[in-house]
N, C-alpha and C positions, 0 to 999 in steps of 0.2 A: 973952235965952237963945237958944242955938243948938240946932238939931235935926240930929243926925248923919245921919238918913236923907235929909232935904231937901238938906243940904249935899252929901252924896255923889251924890245924883241930879243936882244942878246941876253938880258937878265933872266927873262922867262925860260931860256934854254937851260939855265943853271938850277931851276927850281925843281922841287919834286912834283909829281903828278897830283898829289893831294893838295898841295899849295896852289897849284894852277886851277884845280877844280874849285877851290874855295875863291880865289881871285875872280875866276869867270862868273860864278854865282853872285858874289858881292858886287862886282862892277855892273852886272846886269840889273840887279835890284837898284843900285844907286842911279843908273841911267834912267830906268823907269821912273823912279821917284823924282829925279832931277827935271825930267820933261814936264812934270805936272806943276813945278814951281819956277819954271823958266831959269834953271841953274846954268850959269855959263860954263860949268865944267862937264855938261852932259857929253860933249863930243869926246872928251878925254876918257870918261867912264866907258863909252862905247868902243873906243880904240883898245883899252885894256880888255874888255870882254872878248874883242875879235882876236887880239894878239894871244890871249890865253887859249882860246879855242883853236887857234891855228897851231900852237905848239902841242896841244893835246891830240889833235888830228895827225900831226907828224909822228907822234909817239904811238898812234892807233889806239889811244884811251877813249872808250866809248861811253863812259858814265855820263848820264844826262840828269840833271836836276836843276830846277830854277825855283 
């Protein structure tokens, strides 16, 4: 059995920082929008946002934009 959370965290370790910055921003906007329409995937978008931010912090990448 696979675990989406663990797989996503591991996959994010293989992506470039630019891709992670894009994912973080995109997931943030998707989560914000999803909350206004009661989208059931909001939690997954927030998880992606946090996992991308976590990997960027680990790499000490500090670019911030939303």
